[in-house]
C-alpha positions in Angstrom: 30.7 -66.7 11.7 27.7 -68.5 13.2 25.8 -70.5 10.6 22.1 -69.5 10.5 19.5 -72.1 9.4 16.6 -70.1 7.8 12.9 -70.9 7.2 11.2 -68.6 4.7 7.4 -68.1 4.8 5.3 -66.3 2.3 2.1 -67.2 0.4 3.5 -65.7 -2.9 5.8 -67.8 -5.0 7.6 -64.8 -6.4 8.4 -63.5 -2.9 9.8 -66.9 -1.9 12.0 -67.0 -5.1 13.2 -63.5 -4.4 14.2 -64.4 -0.8 16.0 -67.6 -2.0 17.9 -65.6 -4.5 19.0 -63.0 -2.0 20.0 -65.7 0.6 22.2 -67.3 -2.1 24.4 -64.2 -1.8 24.5 -63.9 2.0 27.3 -65.7 3.7 26.7 -67.9 6.7 23.1 -68.9 6.0 21.3 -72.0 4.8 17.7 -72.0 3.7 16.4 -75.3 5.2 12.8 -75.0 4.2 9.8 -72.8 3.2 6.1 -72.5 4.1 3.2 -70.8 2.4 0.9 -70.0 5.4 0.9 -69.6 9.1 -0.2 -73.2 9.9 2.5 -74.7 7.8 5.0 -72.3 9.2 4.3 -73.4 12.8 4.5 -77.0 11.7 7.8 -76.5 9.9 9.3 -74.6 12.8 8.5 -77.5 15.1 10.0 -80.0 12.6 13.1 -78.0 11.5 13.9 -75.9 14.6 15.4 -73.1 12.4 17.6 -70.3 13.9 15.8 -67.6 11.9 12.3 -67.3 10.3 11.6 -64.8 7.6 7.9 -64.4 8.1 5.3 -62.7 5.9 2.4 -61.1 8.0 -0.6 -61.1 5.7 -1.4 -64.7 4.7 -4.5 -66.8 4.4 -5.7 -68.4 7.7 -3.3 -67.9 10.6 -1.3 -64.8 9.8 2.3 -64.2 10.5 1.8 -62.4 13.8 -0.4 -65.2 15.1 2.1 -67.8 13.9 4.9 -66.1 15.7 2.9 -65.9 18.9 2.1 -69.7 18.6 5.7 -70.8 18.3 6.3 -73.4 21.0 9.9 -74.5 20.6 13.0 -73.7 22.7 15.1 -71.9 21.9 12.7 -69.9 19.8 14.0 -68.8 16.4 14.6 -65.2 15.7 11.8 -63.6 13.7 12.1 -61.1 10.9 8.8 -59.9 9.5 8.4 -59.0 5.9 5.2 -57.3 4.7 3.9 -54.6 2.4 1.8 -53.1 5.2 3.6 -50.8 7.6 0.7 -50.6 10.0 1.5 -54.0 11.4 4.9 -52.7 12.8 3.8 -52.1 16.4 2.4 -55.6 16.8 5.5 -57.1 15.1 7.8 -55.6 17.7 5.5 -56.7 20.5 6.4 -60.3 19.7 10.1 -59.3 20.0 10.9 -59.4 16.3 14.6 -58.9 15.4 13.6 -56.7 12.5 10.7 -55.6 10.2 11.2 -55.2 6.5 8.8 -53.6 4.0 8.3 -55.1 0.6 9.8 -55.0 -1.9 12.7 -56.3 0.2 16.1 -54.7 -0.5 19.1 -57.0 -0.4 21.1 -54.8 1.9 18.3 -54.6 4.5 17.8 -58.3 4.4 21.5 -58.9 5.0 21.4 -56.4 7.8 18.4 -58.1 9.4 20.2 -61.5 9.2 23.3 -60.0 10.9 21.2 -58.5 13.7 19.4 -61.8 14.2 22.7 -63.6 14.3 24.0 -61.2 17.0 20.9 -61.6 19.1 21.1 -65.4 19.0 24.8 -65.3 19.9 24.1 -63.0 22.9 21.3 -65.4 24.1 23.5 -68.5 23.7 26.4 -66.9 25.6 24.0 -65.8 28.4 22.6 -69.3 28.6 26.1 -70.9 28.8 27.2 -68.5 31.4 24.0 -69.0 33.4 23.2 -65.3 33.2 20.3 -63.5 31.8 20.9 -60.8 29.2 20.8 -57.4 31.0 17.4 -55.8 30.6 16.9 -52.2 29.9 14.8 -50.5 32.6 11.3 -49.7 31.6 8.5 -47.6 33.0 5.0 -48.8 33.4 2.7 -47.3 30.8 0.9 -44.3 32.3 -0.9 -43.1 29.2 1.6 -40.4 28.4 3.4 -40.2 25.0 6.9 -41.7 24.7 9.5 -39.1 25.3 13.1 -38.2 24.9 15.4 -37.3 27.8 19.0 -36.0 27.6 20.4 -39.4 26.7 17.8 -41.5 25.0 14.3 -42.4 23.9 11.4 -43.9 25.8 9.8 -46.4 23.3 6.4 -47.8 24.1 5.9 -51.5 24.5 2.9 -53.7 25.3 3.5 -53.6 29.1 5.2 -50.3 29.5 8.1 -48.3 28.0 11.7 -49.3 27.1 14.6 -46.8 27.3 16.9 -46.8 24.2 20.0 -44.8 25.0 21.4 -42.6 22.1 24.7 -44.4 22.5 23.1 -47.8 21.7 21.7 -46.6 18.4 23.7 -47.2 15.2 21.3 -45.4 12.8 17.8 -44.3 12.4 15.6 -44.6 9.3 12.2 -43.2 8.4 9.4 -45.7 7.9 6.5 -43.5 6.8 4.7 -42.4 10.0 7.3 -44.1 12.2 11.1 -44.2 12.6 13.1 -47.3 13.2 15.9 -47.1 15.8 18.5 -49.6 14.8 20.7 -51.0 17.6 23.2 -53.8 17.4 20.7 -56.4 18.6 17.3 -55.2 17.5 15.2 -52.4 16.0 12.8 -50.3 18.0 9.7 -48.6 16.5 8.8 -45.0 17.4 5.9 -42.9 16.1 7.5 -39.6 15.2 8.8 -37.6 12.2 12.4 -37.0 11.1 11.8 -33.3 11.4 10.8 -33.6 15.0 13.9 -35.8 15.7 16.3 -33.4 14.1 15.5 -30.8 16.7 15.6 -33.2 19.6 18.8 -34.9 18.5 20.8 -31.7 18.3 24.0 -32.3 20.3 23.6 -36.1 20.4 26.0 -38.6 18.8 23.6 -39.0 15.8 24.1 -37.0 12.6 21.4 -36.5 10.0 22.8 -37.7 6.7 19.6 -37.8 4.6 16.1 -36.6 4.8 15.3 -40.2 5.8 18.3 -41.2 7.9 20.5 -40.4 10.9 23.8 -42.2 11.5 26.3 -42.4 14.3 29.6 -41.4 12.7 31.7 -43.8 14.8 29.7 -46.7 13.2 30.8 -45.8 9.7 33.4 -48.3 8.4 33.6 -47.2 4.8 32.6 -44.2 2.6 31.7 -45.2 -0.9 31.9 -42.4 -3.6 30.1 -42.4 -6.9 30.8 -39.1 -8.6 29.6 -36.5 -6.0 27.4 -39.0 -4.2 28.4 -40.6 -0.9 27.1 -43.9 0.6 28.0 -44.8 4.2 28.7 -48.5 5.0 28.0 -49.2 8.6 29.4 -51.8 11.0 26.2 -53.8 10.9 26.3 -54.1 7.1 23.7 -51.4 6.3 24.5 -48.9 3.5 23.0 -45.5 4.0 22.8 -42.9 1.2 24.0 -39.4 2.0 21.6 -36.7 0.7 23.1 -33.9 -1.4 22.3 -31.2 1.2 24.0 -33.2 3.9 27.3 -34.0 2.1 29.3 -31.2 3.6 28.2 -31.9 7.2 29.0 -35.6 6.7 32.5 -34.8 5.3 33.1 -32.5 8.3 32.0 -35.1 10.9 34.1 -37.8 9.3 37.1 -35.5 8.5 36.9 -36.4 4.8 38.7 -34.5 2.1 
C-alpha cells in the first residue's frame, strides 16, 4: 500500500482534532502537518510537499478554493475539500479535487476519499514513469445546453466544456442535496439532478438503486453486512452503502442472496 503524507487544513480546532482522530484509524497515512488558514496552507504545502491535503473551504483570508488554485509545487498534492457548505461543490471540482466531503465528516467517507486520492496518485506516477499521459475522456465544448445522458453515460459540465462519464466507470452514486456525486475509481463528478430523475434514466444500466439516496454497481459489492433485517453493502473502494428497506428484495435478487 502506498503511504500517503497528509496535511490537514481547517480554522477550527475541533475539526482538526476530529480529522487527526480519524486518520489514526486509517492504514497507510501519516499526518505530517496542519494549517489554520489558506495562507498557512500554501506555505506548508511548499515546505512539506504532502501527497494529500484535506482542505476546508471557508476560512479567514485566502479560502480553500483560492489556496488550491495557488499551489505551485510539482507534483501537486491530491486535494479533498471538507466543508459545511454544499454550494461550493462545482468550484471544488473545477480545481480537479479528488473528492468533496460535507461536514460533519464521516469516517467511512474520509477513508474512501483517501483511497481514491491514493489511486489517482498511483495512476499519475505510473504514467510519468512510462512517459505516457493518462488517457483523457473526450469532452464537448460547452454550448449552453444542459448536461445530458446518452445510452452509455453522463455528460458532466466542467469549466471549459463537458466530460463524458460512462456508466461502466461509476462504482456508486450518492445524493448531495441538489446534486448527485458520481463516484468512479479515481475521482468523483458532480451533476445537478435528482435521484428520482436518475432512476428513470438509469433503467437498464449497470447501476441499481439501493436507497433513496444511493445507486450501486452490483459487481463492485465485495461484502454484504447484515444487522437484523438491515443490509449494508461494502464496496471495493471502501465505501459502505446502506440498503433502504424498500430496496432489500431488489438487492437480494441482483446479488443472488438468500
